[in-house]
LUMFI-427275 format. One line per field, with one value per residue (C-alpha): residue number from 0; residue in one letter; x, y, z. Coordinates in nm, 4 decimals, m for minus. Layout:
i = c(NUM|...)
aa = c(A|...)
x = c(X|...)
y = c(Y|...)
z = c(Z|...)
END
This chain:
i = c(0|1|2|3|4|5|6|7|8|9|10|11|12|13|14|15|16|17|18|19|20|21|22|23|24|25|26|27|28|29|30|31|32|33|34|35|36|37|38|39|40|41|42|43|44|45|46|47|48|49|50|51|52|53|54|55|56|57|58|59|60|61|62|63|64|65|66|67|68|69|70|71|72|73|74|75|76|77|78|79|80|81|82|83|84)
aa = c(M|S|K|V|K|N|I|I|V|L|D|D|P|E|F|L|R|Y|S|Q|D|G|T|V|S|R|E|M|I|E|R|R|G|F|T|C|P|H|C|H|G|A|G|Q|V|V|T|D|G|P|S|G|E|L|I|K|A|Q|C|P|I|C|L|G|F|G|T|L|K|A|R|V|V|I|E|W|M|P|D|E|R|N|A|K|Y)
x = c(1.9626|1.8972|1.5987|1.4228|1.3480|1.1375|1.2809|1.1076|1.3370|1.2020|1.2819|1.1615|0.8199|0.8104|0.4514|0.2863|m0.0734|m0.2300|m0.5114|m0.7722|m0.6363|m0.3054|m0.0953|0.0883|0.0924|0.0108|0.1544|0.0314|0.2280|0.0700|0.2439|0.0483|0.1120|0.2406|0.1534|m0.0831|0.1144|m0.1981|m0.3184|0.0136|m0.1621|m0.4343|m0.7141|m0.8664|m0.7818|m0.8605|m0.9919|m1.1288|m1.5075|m1.7110|m1.7099|m1.3489|m1.4078|m1.1975|m1.3743|m1.2410|m1.3198|m1.2271|m0.9079|m1.0016|m0.6844|m0.6835|m1.0599|m0.9945|m0.7696|m0.4479|m0.2489|m0.2183|m0.1292|0.0663|m0.0412|0.2042|0.0832|0.3347|0.2070|0.4215|0.3600|0.5426|0.8238|0.7577|1.0841|1.2880|1.0985|1.3260|1.0908)
y = c(0.8528|0.4823|0.3787|0.0477|m0.0237|m0.2953|m0.4290|m0.6457|m0.8801|m0.9955|m1.3510|m1.5653|m1.7091|m2.0839|m2.1438|m1.9652|m1.9600|m1.7646|m1.5183|m1.3770|m1.0222|m1.1141|m1.1554|m1.4791|m1.4652|m1.2194|m1.1856|m0.9667|m0.8642|m0.6795|m0.5172|m0.3725|m0.1474|0.1736|0.4740|0.7138|1.0278|1.2467|1.1774|1.0316|0.7137|0.8825|0.7877|1.1322|1.4886|1.8069|2.1109|2.4499|2.4712|2.7673|2.9392|2.8583|2.5338|2.2278|1.9506|1.5935|1.4051|1.0678|1.0811|1.0839|0.8951|0.5939|0.6070|0.6089|0.3009|0.4977|0.2670|0.2019|m0.1035|m0.1241|m0.3546|m0.4237|m0.6171|m0.7709|m0.8840|m1.1125|m1.0878|m1.1478|m0.9050|m0.8239|m0.6295|m0.9477|m1.1571|m1.4159|m1.5295)
z = c(1.2079|1.1539|0.9482|0.8888|0.5218|0.3642|0.0396|m0.2207|m0.4109|m0.7480|m0.8467|m1.1369|m1.0498|m0.9838|m1.0894|m1.3795|m1.4945|m1.7778|m1.6997|m1.9350|m1.8839|m2.0531|m1.7411|m1.6858|m1.3074|m1.0293|m0.6796|m0.3950|m0.0886|0.2063|0.5005|0.7917|1.0868|0.9273|1.1435|0.9687|0.8789|0.8890|1.2460|1.3731|1.4879|1.6943|1.4545|1.4814|1.3878|1.5772|1.3902|1.4883|1.4916|1.3675|1.7062|1.7940|1.9860|1.9090|1.7205|1.7064|1.3860|1.2413|1.0349|0.6645|0.5671|0.8032|0.8775|1.2511|1.2696|1.3216|1.0954|0.7229|0.5183|0.1949|m0.0873|m0.3683|m0.6738|m0.9131|m1.2530|m1.4671|m1.8412|m2.1694|m2.2502|m2.6156|m2.6461|m2.6100|m2.8665|m3.0261|m3.3033)
END
């Protein structure tokens, strides 16, 4: 079966700035629209109630939106293993 994959390609950063936490630069990538695997995009889940009736509740994973987003943070920092001095 065919599958769509998202790939992140790392390349040397063009602009660098030093942060107080020791990182040299930080990048953030967000992708939206992934179907929630818990509720399958419905935004709600159905469970059995105490007396056997079906109860619809907001999905605890996607909080009722039906979709998820992915956030990838890349932090650039010195590589101490390759010190030349």
